[in-house]
C-alpha positions as CSV (number, residue, x, y, z in Angstrom):
1,X,16.9,23.4,11.3
2,X,16.9,19.8,10.2
3,X,18.2,18.8,6.8
4,X,15.6,18.0,4.2
5,X,15.9,14.2,3.6
6,X,12.9,14.0,1.2
7,X,13.8,13.2,-2.4
8,X,11.5,13.4,-5.4
9,X,11.4,10.3,-7.6
10,X,10.0,10.2,-11.1
11,X,7.9,7.0,-11.7
12,X,7.2,5.2,-14.9
13,X,3.8,6.9,-15.3
14,X,5.5,10.4,-15.0
15,X,4.3,11.1,-11.5
16,X,6.7,12.4,-8.9
17,X,6.7,10.6,-5.6
18,X,8.3,11.9,-2.4
19,X,10.5,9.4,-0.6
20,X,12.4,9.5,2.7
21,X,13.8,7.1,5.3
22,X,14.3,9.7,8.1
23,X,13.8,8.6,11.7
24,X,10.8,10.7,12.4
25,X,8.8,9.3,9.5
26,X,10.0,5.7,10.2
27,X,8.7,6.2,13.8
28,X,5.4,7.4,12.4
29,X,5.2,4.5,10.0
30,X,5.9,2.1,12.9
31,X,2.8,3.4,14.6
32,X,0.6,3.6,11.4
33,X,1.6,0.4,9.6
34,X,3.7,-1.9,11.9
35,X,3.7,-4.8,9.4
36,X,5.4,-2.7,6.7
37,X,7.7,-1.2,9.2
38,X,8.7,-4.6,10.5
39,X,9.4,-5.8,7.0
40,X,11.6,-2.8,6.4
41,X,13.6,-3.5,9.6
42,X,14.1,-7.1,8.6
43,X,15.5,-6.1,5.3
44,X,17.5,-3.2,6.6
45,X,19.2,-5.2,9.3
46,X,20.6,-7.8,6.9
47,X,20.7,-5.8,3.7
48,X,18.4,-6.4,0.7
49,X,19.0,-9.9,-0.7
50,X,17.2,-9.4,-4.0
51,X,15.4,-6.8,-6.2
52,X,12.1,-7.3,-4.5
53,X,13.6,-6.4,-1.2
54,X,15.1,-3.2,-2.7
55,X,11.7,-2.4,-4.1
56,X,10.1,-2.9,-0.7
57,X,12.7,-0.5,0.8
58,X,11.7,2.1,-1.8
59,X,8.0,1.4,-1.0
60,X,8.7,2.1,2.7
61,X,10.5,5.3,1.7
62,X,7.4,6.2,-0.4
63,X,5.1,5.6,2.5
64,X,7.4,7.6,4.8
65,X,7.5,10.4,2.3
66,X,3.7,10.5,2.2
67,X,3.1,9.6,5.8
68,X,0.0,11.9,6.2
69,X,-1.6,10.7,3.0
70,X,-3.3,7.5,1.8
71,X,-0.7,5.5,-0.1
72,X,-1.1,3.0,-2.9
73,X,-0.7,-0.7,-2.2
74,X,2.7,-2.3,-2.8
75,X,1.6,-4.1,-6.0
76,X,0.4,-0.8,-7.6
77,X,3.7,0.8,-6.5
78,X,5.6,-2.0,-8.3
79,X,3.7,-1.2,-11.5
80,X,5.1,2.4,-11.7
81,X,8.5,1.8,-10.2
82,X,11.2,2.5,-12.8
83,X,12.4,-0.6,-14.6
84,X,16.0,0.5,-14.9
85,X,17.8,-1.5,-12.2
86,X,20.7,1.0,-12.0
87,X,18.2,3.9,-11.5
88,X,16.4,1.9,-8.7
89,X,19.7,1.1,-7.0
90,X,20.7,4.8,-7.2
91,X,17.4,5.9,-5.6
92,X,18.0,3.4,-2.8
93,X,21.5,4.6,-2.2
94,X,20.3,8.2,-2.1
95,X,17.9,7.3,0.6
96,X,20.4,5.5,2.8
97,X,22.5,7.4,5.2
98,X,26.1,7.9,4.2
99,X,28.4,5.6,6.2
100,X,31.3,7.3,7.7
101,X,34.6,5.5,7.6
102,X,35.7,4.6,11.1
103,X,39.4,5.0,11.5
104,X,41.2,3.2,14.3
105,X,42.3,5.5,17.1
106,X,46.1,5.9,17.2
107,X,47.9,4.1,20.0
108,X,48.9,6.3,22.8
109,X,52.5,5.9,24.0
């Protein structure tokens, strides 16, 4: 059974939005909304450069978490996104896969 990668995020208006960046939902988003998917991939490949790019990553996670539903536009999402920058960063970190430390292989003698 696959691990549940969907998290619940409380927004400014008190609503709870489901978010995920799992591969299946990203694949579905690519087929449903290629423009948003391409923007996510651009940001993901180089890392977010500013707060708006972090917000866009969370918007993509929101769209992926609600892939079978009609989602609000990005501008409306920004209105209810928490304003606490630390909280937003924490949400983004929870959505990203944990990077494993790669240790060098020992030299064989």
